DRENMITOR-681262 format. One record per residue (C-alpha): x, y, z; residue in three letters. Coordinates in steps of 0.2 Angstrom, whole numbers, padded with zeros to 4 digits, always signed. Layout:
! DRENMITOR-681262
XYZALA;...
END
This chain:
! DRENMITOR-681262
+0942+0222+0475UNK;+0946+0215+0492UNK;+0947+0225+0508UNK;+0962+0224+0520UNK;+0957+0219+0537UNK;+0966+0230+0550UNK;+0962+0229+0568UNK;+0961+0242+0581UNK;+0965+0239+0599UNK;+0955+0254+0604UNK;+0939+0248+0596UNK;+0925+0240+0606UNK;+0924+0221+0607UNK;+0916+0215+0591UNK;+0907+0200+0585UNK;+0910+0189+0570UNK;+0897+0190+0556UNK;+0895+0176+0543UNK;+0894+0182+0525UNK;+0877+0184+0519UNK;+0869+0186+0536UNK;+0866+0204+0536UNK;+0850+0209+0526UNK;+0848+0227+0531UNK;+0861+0241+0535UNK;+0854+0252+0548UNK;+0871+0257+0554UNK;+0877+0268+0569UNK;+0894+0276+0567UNK;+0899+0280+0585UNK;+0913+0292+0590UNK;+0924+0287+0575UNK;+0941+0295+0577UNK;+0958+0295+0567UNK;+0974+0303+0573UNK;+0991+0304+0565UNK;+1003+0309+0578UNK;+0997+0325+0585UNK;+0985+0328+0571UNK;+0967+0323+0572UNK;+0961+0319+0554UNK;+0944+0313+0561UNK;+0937+0317+0578UNK;+0922+0309+0587UNK;+0912+0307+0571UNK;+0894+0300+0575UNK;+0879+0298+0564UNK;+0867+0285+0557UNK;+0866+0276+0540UNK;+0848+0271+0537UNK;+0843+0256+0526UNK;+0838+0261+0508UNK;+0843+0279+0509UNK;+0856+0289+0499UNK;+0866+0297+0512UNK;+0879+0311+0507UNK;+0895+0315+0516UNK;+0899+0333+0511UNK;+0914+0344+0515UNK;+0928+0353+0508UNK;+0945+0345+0503UNK;+0954+0341+0519UNK;+0939+0340+0529UNK;+0941+0321+0533UNK;+0929+0313+0521UNK;+0941+0300+0514UNK;+0948+0296+0531UNK;+0930+0293+0537UNK;+0926+0282+0523UNK;+0942+0272+0525UNK;+0940+0270+0544UNK;+0922+0265+0542UNK;+0926+0252+0528UNK;+0940+0245+0539UNK;+0953+0249+0526UNK;+0962+0260+0539UNK;+0962+0257+0558UNK;+0952+0270+0568UNK;+0961+0277+0583UNK;+0944+0275+0593UNK;+0926+0273+0590UNK;+0915+0259+0583UNK;+0903+0254+0569UNK;+0887+0246+0576UNK;+0874+0235+0568UNK;+0859+0231+0580UNK;+0868+0239+0594UNK;+0883+0228+0592UNK;+0901+0233+0586UNK;+0906+0225+0570UNK;+0925+0222+0568UNK;+0934+0230+0554UNK;+0938+0214+0545UNK;+0920+0208+0546UNK;+0912+0224+0538UNK;+0916+0217+0521UNK;+0900+0206+0523UNK;+0889+0221+0523UNK;+0898+0235+0514UNK;+0908+0238+0498UNK;+0919+0253+0496UNK;+0925+0260+0480UNK;+0939+0273+0484UNK;+0943+0288+0474UNK;+0957+0288+0461UNK;+0961+0269+0461UNK;+0966+0262+0444UNK;+0966+0243+0445UNK;+0968+0231+0431UNK;+0976+0244+0419UNK;+0980+0231+0405UNK;+0963+0223+0405UNK;+0948+0228+0394UNK;+0932+0235+0401UNK;+0923+0220+0396UNK;+0935+0208+0405UNK;+0934+0219+0421UNK;+0915+0219+0422UNK;+0913+0200+0417UNK;+0926+0196+0431UNK;+0917+0207+0444UNK;+0900+0200+0439UNK;+0906+0182+0439UNK;+0915+0185+0456UNK;+0899+0191+0464UNK;+0887+0180+0454UNK;+0878+0195+0446UNK;+0867+0190+0432UNK;+0872+0193+0414UNK;+0856+0204+0412UNK;+0861+0214+0427UNK;+0878+0217+0420UNK;+0871+0222+0403UNK;+0859+0234+0411UNK;+0873+0243+0421UNK;+0884+0244+0405UNK;+0870+0252+0395UNK;+0864+0263+0409UNK;+0882+0270+0411UNK;+0885+0272+0393UNK;+0899+0259+0393UNK;+0895+0249+0377UNK;+0907+0258+0366UNK;+0921+0256+0378UNK;+0920+0237+0381UNK;+0935+0234+0370UNK;+0946+0247+0378UNK;+0959+0244+0391UNK;+0957+0253+0407UNK;+0974+0262+0405UNK;+0967+0270+0389UNK;+0952+0278+0397UNK;+0949+0296+0402UNK;+0946+0300+0420UNK;+0927+0301+0417UNK;+0927+0285+0407UNK;+0937+0276+0421UNK;+0925+0283+0434UNK;+0910+0276+0425UNK;+0919+0259+0424UNK;+0922+0259+0443UNK;+0905+0264+0446UNK;+0899+0249+0436UNK;+0911+0238+0446UNK;+0903+0244+0462UNK;+0885+0242+0456UNK;+0889+0224+0452UNK;+0894+0219+0470UNK;+0880+0212+0482UNK;+0884+0220+0499UNK;+0868+0230+0505UNK;+0879+0246+0508UNK;+0889+0253+0494UNK;+0901+0267+0498UNK;+0907+0278+0483UNK;+0920+0291+0486UNK;+0918+0306+0474UNK;+0907+0297+0461UNK;+0904+0312+0450UNK;+0923+0318+0449UNK;+0928+0319+0431UNK;+0911+0318+0424UNK;+0903+0332+0414UNK;+0886+0339+0417UNK;+0876+0327+0406UNK;+0886+0312+0413UNK;+0883+0318+0431UNK;+0865+0319+0428UNK;+0864+0302+0420UNK;+0874+0294+0434UNK;+0863+0302+0447UNK;+0848+0293+0438UNK;+0857+0276+0439UNK;+0861+0278+0457UNK;+0844+0284+0462UNK;+0836+0269+0452UNK;+0849+0257+0461UNK;+0844+0264+0478UNK;+0825+0261+0474UNK;+0829+0243+0472UNK;+0833+0243+0491UNK;+0852+0246+0491UNK;+0859+0259+0503UNK;+0871+0271+0496UNK;+0884+0282+0505UNK;+0892+0295+0494UNK;+0906+0307+0498UNK;+0903+0322+0487UNK;+0913+0338+0485UNK;+0901+0348+0475UNK;+0887+0354+0487UNK;+0875+0356+0472UNK;+0877+0338+0467UNK;+0874+0332+0485UNK;+0858+0343+0487UNK;+0851+0335+0471UNK;+0853+0317+0475UNK;+0854+0314+0494UNK;+0840+0311+0505UNK;+0850+0315+0520UNK;+0867+0323+0523UNK;+0882+0322+0535UNK;+0892+0339+0535UNK;+0910+0336+0539UNK;+0922+0351+0544UNK;+0939+0349+0550UNK;+0937+0331+0554UNK;+0921+0334+0565UNK;+0902+0331+0560UNK;+0894+0348+0560UNK;+0877+0342+0556UNK;+0866+0327+0550UNK;+0849+0327+0543UNK;+0838+0331+0528UNK;+0841+0348+0520UNK;+0825+0355+0529UNK;+0832+0348+0546UNK;+0849+0356+0543UNK;+0841+0373+0538UNK;+0831+0373+0554UNK;+0847+0369+0564UNK;+0855+0383+0556UNK;+0840+0395+0559UNK;+0839+0398+0540UNK;+0823+0399+0529UNK;+0817+0387+0515UNK;+0825+0397+0502UNK;+0843+0395+0508UNK;+0854+0383+0499UNK;+0865+0369+0505UNK;+0880+0380+0503UNK;+0871+0393+0515UNK;+0868+0379+0528UNK;+0885+0372+0527UNK;+0893+0389+0530UNK;+0881+0393+0544UNK;+0885+0377+0553UNK;+0903+0376+0551UNK;
END
């Protein structure tokens, strides 16, 4: 899917980045904010995305997770703030060169088959047939290849869109609620696929509602509450910040910091 290219007059001057020129994704999100009238959906969000990691964005519904993802991806213009690579601001319409964003709840190509969608995605992004077949098998999609997307359950459709995202080449893949609609076994299997994908060198940034899921898969975490970043780091680092011991859960840490 293509990303719209809104511009924000409040962003720092940004440079043009030719496609394919970014090989790593050490990214700094600096003061990203989004206001709707008098309401701040996101306020002064700052954190790092490190190359090759699985970073989790966690917070309750309404905390600003989707707004942050949309502003970071350039789908929605930020009110203020910048996204930096090598200390230089990257304009929203050039972020598509280093990131791919799979939003939550989208239902593209309803009349096409799963096989058509994945062949189309693979061909568009020059993925090998072997890579596509491995993703199909790993996500348990073989029996669904002949089904049309409008016929799929929520969990089945989620796995197809995950496969779609995994077939794209950008070094940073952003997935909004990748485990929503999956049962316990499917969640475990998808986690294994994502971990293997990250080990191949790709950076994953996951928005996750369930704190238990986030603790199992993410190397580091960004805690979001009421549109503000309440903490960033590994679970051990966040425990230290919250003055909690090693037996305390991510839920305990989140409640202490927010």
